[in-house]
C-alpha positions in Angstrom: 0.0 0.0 0.0 1.2 3.5 -0.9 2.4 5.6 2.0 0.4 8.5 0.5 -3.0 7.2 -0.3 -4.8 9.0 -3.2 -8.1 10.2 -1.8 -9.1 12.3 -4.8 -11.4 11.2 -7.5 -9.9 10.7 -11.0 -11.6 12.0 -14.1 -12.6 8.5 -15.0 -14.2 8.0 -11.6 -16.1 11.2 -11.9 -17.3 10.2 -15.4 -18.5 6.9 -13.9 -20.3 8.7 -11.1 -22.1 10.9 -13.6 -23.2 8.0 -15.7 -24.5 6.0 -12.7 -26.2 9.1 -11.2 -28.0 9.8 -14.5 -29.3 6.3 -14.7 -30.5 6.3 -11.1 -32.1 9.7 -11.6 -34.2 8.3 -14.4 -35.0 4.9 -13.0 -34.7 5.1 -9.2 -36.7 8.0 -7.9 -38.0 7.9 -4.3 -41.6 7.1 -5.2 -40.5 4.0 -7.1 -38.3 2.8 -4.2 -41.1 3.3 -1.7 -43.5 1.5 -4.0 -41.2 -1.5 -4.2 -40.8 -1.7 -0.4 -44.6 -2.1 -0.2 -44.6 -4.9 -2.8 -43.6 -8.6 -2.7 -40.7 -7.8 -5.0 -38.4 -5.3 -3.1 -35.5 -5.8 -5.5 -35.6 -3.7 -8.7 -34.3 -6.3 -11.1 -34.8 -4.1 -14.2 -32.6 -1.5 -12.6 -30.1 -4.2 -11.7 -30.0 -5.3 -15.3 -29.4 -1.8 -16.5 -26.6 -1.2 -14.0 -25.0 -4.7 -14.1 -25.5 -5.7 -17.7 -26.1 -2.5 -19.6 -23.2 -0.6 -17.9 -21.1 -3.6 -17.1 -20.8 -2.7 -13.4 -21.3 -6.3 -12.1 -17.8 -7.2 -13.2 -15.8 -4.2 -12.0 -13.7 -6.1 -9.5 -13.1 -9.1 -11.8 -10.0 -9.1 -14.0 -10.5 -9.0 -17.7 -8.9 -12.4 -18.2 -11.6 -13.9 -15.9 -14.5 -12.2 -17.7 -14.8 -8.9 -15.9 -14.0 -5.2 -16.4 -10.6 -5.2 -14.6 -11.3 -2.1 -12.5 -10.6 -1.7 -8.8 -12.3 -1.1 -5.5 -12.0 2.7 -6.1 -14.4 2.5 -9.1 -16.7 0.1 -7.1 -16.7 2.6 -4.3 -17.9 5.4 -6.6 -20.8 3.2 -7.7 -21.7 2.4 -4.1 -21.7 6.1 -3.2 -24.3 6.7 -5.9 -26.4 3.6 -4.9 -26.3 4.8 -1.3 -27.4 8.3 -2.4 -30.4 6.7 -4.1 -31.0 3.8 -1.5 -31.2 1.7 -4.7 -32.9 -1.7 -4.1 -30.3 -3.7 -6.0 -27.9 -6.5 -4.9 -24.7 -4.7 -5.9 -22.9 -4.8 -2.6 -23.8 -8.4 -1.9 -23.3 -9.9 -5.4 -20.8 -7.7 -7.3 -18.6 -7.1 -4.2 -19.0 -9.7 -1.5 -19.9 -12.8 -3.5 -17.5 -11.8 -6.2 -14.6 -11.3 -3.8 -15.3 -14.7 -2.2 -15.0 -16.3 -5.6 -11.9 -14.4 -6.5 -10.2 -16.2 -3.6 -11.4 -19.6 -4.8 -9.4 -21.8 -7.2 -12.4 -23.5 -8.8 -14.9 -20.7 -8.9 -14.2 -19.4 -12.4 -17.4 -20.5 -14.0 -19.6 -19.0 -11.3 -17.5 -15.9 -11.2 -17.9 -15.3 -14.9 -21.6 -15.6 -14.6 -21.7 -13.0 -11.8 -19.4 -10.7 -13.7 -21.6 -10.9 -16.8 -24.7 -10.3 -14.7 -26.2 -13.6 -16.0 -26.7 -14.6 -12.4 -26.8 -13.0 -9.0 -24.8 -14.4 -6.1 -25.0 -14.2 -2.4 -22.6 -15.3 0.3 -24.5 -17.3 2.8 -23.0 -15.6 5.9 -25.2 -13.4 8.2 -25.0 -9.8 7.2 -23.8 -8.7 10.7 -20.7 -10.8 10.5 -17.4 -8.8 10.8 -14.2 -9.7 8.9 -12.3 -12.3 10.8 -15.3 -13.2 13.1 -16.8 -16.6 13.6 -19.4 -17.5 11.0 -21.9 -20.4 11.0 -21.4 -23.2 8.5 -23.6 -25.9 7.0 -22.9 -29.6 7.6 -21.4 -31.4 4.7 -22.2 -35.1 4.5 -22.1 -37.6 1.6 -21.7 -34.8 -1.0 -24.7 -32.7 0.1 -25.3 -29.9 2.6 -27.6 -29.6 5.6 -28.4 -26.8 8.0 -30.1 -23.4 8.4 -28.5 -20.1 7.9 -30.2 -16.8 8.8 -29.8 -13.1 8.2 -28.5 -13.6 4.6 -28.8 -10.3 2.7 -30.4 -10.4 -0.8 -30.7 -14.2 -0.7 -34.2 -14.0 -2.2 -32.7 -12.4 -5.3 -29.8 -14.8 -5.7 -29.4 -17.4 -8.3 -26.4 -19.0 -6.6 -25.5 -19.2 -2.9 -22.0 -19.5 -1.7 -22.2 -21.7 1.4 -19.4 -22.3 3.9 -19.4 -25.8 5.2 -18.0 -27.5 8.3 -15.4 -29.4 6.2 -13.7 -26.1 5.5 -15.0 -25.7 2.0 -17.0 -23.1 0.2 -19.8 -24.6 -1.9 -21.7 -23.1 -4.8 -25.4 -24.1 -4.4 -28.0 -23.3 -7.0 -30.8 -21.4 -5.2 -33.5 -23.4 -7.0 -31.9 -26.8 -6.4 -33.7 -29.6 -4.7 -33.3 -29.3 -0.9 -33.0 -25.5 -0.8 -35.8 -23.7 0.9 -36.1 -20.5 2.9 -38.0 -17.3 3.1 -37.8 -13.7 4.1 -37.1 -12.4 7.5 -38.2 -9.2 9.2 -35.7 -6.5 8.2 -35.5 -2.9 9.2 -34.0 -1.9 5.8 -36.8 -2.8 3.3 -34.5 -2.1 0.4 -32.0 -4.8 1.4 -34.1 -7.7 2.7 -32.8 -10.5 4.7 -33.7 -14.2 4.3 -33.1 -17.6 5.9 -31.7 -20.4 3.9 -32.5 -24.0 4.8 -30.4 -26.8 3.2 -31.8 -30.3 3.5 -29.6 -32.5 1.4 -28.9 -29.7 -1.1 -26.2 -30.5 -3.7 -23.3 -28.2 -3.9 -20.0 -27.9 -5.8 -16.9 -27.1 -3.8 -15.2 -24.0 -5.3 -12.5 -23.3 -2.7 -11.6 -22.9 1.0 -14.2 -21.1 3.1 -11.8 -19.4 5.6 -9.8 -17.1 3.3 -12.6 -16.6 0.9 -15.1 -15.4 3.5 -12.6 -13.2 5.2 -11.6 -11.5 1.9 -15.3 -11.1 1.0 -16.3 -9.6 4.4 -13.3 -7.3 4.4 -14.2 -5.9 1.0 -17.8 -5.7 2.0 -17.0 -3.7 5.1 -14.6 -1.4 3.4 -16.9 -0.6 0.5 -19.9 -0.3 2.7 -18.4 2.9 4.0 -18.8 4.4 0.5 -22.5 3.5 0.5 -22.8 5.1 3.9 -21.0 8.2 2.5 -23.5 8.5 -0.3 -26.3 8.2 2.1 -24.9 10.8 4.5 -24.2 13.2 1.6 -27.8 12.9 0.4 -29.2 13.5 3.9 -27.0 16.6 4.3 -27.7 18.1 0.9 -31.4 17.4 1.0 -31.7 19.0 4.5 -29.8 22.1 3.4 -32.0 22.4 0.4 -35.2 22.1 2.5 -34.1 24.6 5.1 -33.4 27.1 2.4 -36.9 26.8 1.1 -38.8 26.4 4.3 -39.7 29.8 5.8 -40.7 30.7 9.3 -41.1 34.2 10.8 -40.8 35.5 7.2 -37.3 34.2 6.8 -35.7 30.9 5.6 -35.4 28.4 8.5 -31.8 27.7 7.4 -30.9 31.3 8.4 -31.2 30.5 12.1 -27.8 30.3 13.7 -28.5 27.2 15.8 -29.4 25.2 12.7 -26.3 26.6 10.8 -24.1 25.2 13.6 -25.7 21.8 13.5 -25.3 21.6 9.7 -21.8 22.8 9.8 -20.8 20.1 12.3 -22.5 17.5 10.2 -20.7 18.7 7.1 -17.4 18.3 8.9 -18.3 14.7 9.9 -19.4 13.9 6.3 -16.1 15.3 5.0 -14.2 13.1 7.4 -16.2 10.1 6.4 -15.4 10.8 2.8 -11.7 10.7 3.7 -12.0 7.4 5.6 -14.1 5.7 2.9 -11.8 6.8 0.1 -8.8 5.6 2.1 -10.4 2.2 2.6 -11.2 1.8 -1.1 -7.7 2.9 -2.1 -6.2 0.4 0.4 -8.3 -2.4 -0.9 -7.4 -1.5 -4.5 -3.7 -1.5 -3.8 -3.6 -5.3 -3.3 -7.0 -6.9 -2.9 -5.7 -10.4 -2.4 -3.2 -9.6 0.3 -4.2 -9.9 4.0 -2.1 -6.9 4.9 -2.4 -4.9 8.1 -2.6 -1.6 6.1 -5.8 -2.6 4.3 -7.2 -4.2 7.4 -6.6 -1.0 9.4 -8.0 1.3 6.7 -11.2 -0.8 6.6 -11.5 -0.9 10.4 -11.0 2.9 10.7 -13.7 3.5 8.0 -16.2 1.3 9.7 -15.4 2.5 13.2 -16.6 5.9 12.0 -19.0 5.5 9.1 -22.0 4.0 10.9 -22.4 6.8 13.5 -22.0 9.5 10.9 -24.5 8.0 8.5 -27.1 7.5 11.2 -26.7 11.0 12.6 -27.0 12.5 9.1 -30.2 10.6 8.5 -31.5 11.5 12.0 -30.8 15.2 11.5 -32.5 15.0 8.1 -35.6 13.5 9.7 -35.8 15.9 12.5 -35.0 19.1 10.5 -37.6 18.2 7.9 -40.2 18.6 10.6 -43.6 17.0 10.1 -43.1 16.2 6.5 -40.1 14.1 7.4 -42.3 11.8 9.5 -44.5 10.9 6.6 -44.2 7.6 4.6 -44.3 9.6 1.4 -41.1 11.4 2.1 -38.0 9.2 1.4 -36.0 10.2 4.5 -37.3 7.1 6.4 -35.6 4.9 3.8 -32.3 6.6 4.5 -32.6 6.3 8.3 -33.5 2.6 8.0 -30.6 1.9 5.6 -28.2 3.8 7.9 -29.3 1.9 11.0 -29.1 -1.4 9.2 -25.7 -0.5 7.7 -24.4 0.4 11.2 -24.3 -3.3 12.1 -23.6 -4.8 8.7 -20.2 -6.5 8.4 -19.5 -5.7 12.0 -20.5 -3.0 14.4 -18.3 0.1 15.1 -17.3 -1.5 18.4 -16.1 -4.7 16.7 -14.0 -2.7 14.2 -12.5 -0.5 17.0 -11.5 -3.7 18.8 -10.0 -5.1 15.6 -8.1 -1.8 15.0 -6.8 -1.8 18.6 -5.2 -5.2 17.9 -3.7 -4.1 14.6 -2.0 -1.0 16.1 -1.2 -2.7 19.4 -3.4 -0.3 21.6 -5.4 -2.9 23.5 -7.5 -1.6 26.4 -6.1 -2.4 29.8 
């Protein structure tokens, strides 16, 4: 990893941002997202197809010789910023980042990896969403060539075509979601745009694609590191939308945003969002430097980002909700989507406390 991480956006990254934002503006407005959360199909698969297939974003992290775009985590981070800004109900983080990273660590996952990179299929790592990098994760029981067990809290499993299931024999298995012996169903989730599901395996056939330990750890580290960029996009929307509203809303014949107390609150929030941008960009840059290496630099960058990102995103969404007043409390206004996503993200891939504990170990500053 470079001693001087590059936290600035390149021209190519800004062009990618503009293209993704234009697509989301046209196809992922708040009313559509709210409507989907009220339906039996929360995932917007037509939007996913436009992003993943039409723009080729599903294969950003996959090398060209393995069927992908050969980009880096920096580009994927820009995409996630925009998806977070729109609370887009698509399985990008879970399929194009987490499942893809797991397969990149597997020797025999080439066929499945290529199908995810080309957006022919959607993948999901069958590990609970709250699991932090390096933490214990449940495994299915492998016996006589089939898998048994129940796994819960799996993000976007309902949209997946292939599940990557860790087993107690140390292997990671690719299991077709519609295979005999695979059942499950949705679970109650605070974030309606990223639903959770349980997966029940009762003699389900699976193909071993690699070793579960290093694959899951690599996947969760990338997921945690790039989740900070999603949280950044969410926080930036919350701040910008609140500032816009307070400029328009008038009280005592003047804009509400002109009151000094509110200026101070927004100024403090702006500083926190700027700091979050630096932490998220540092994590993406560190992961891009050597994604396969289990180096302390990248681990520390991810831990720093996630130790900070959750609280900032939640506070930004809470401030947006409160400062919008009565309209912010309505179902029709999208701010509730951002608050729910922020709260759910704050425990995804490890809580802030778990990441602070990991960081303490990395820098040898353990509590007494």
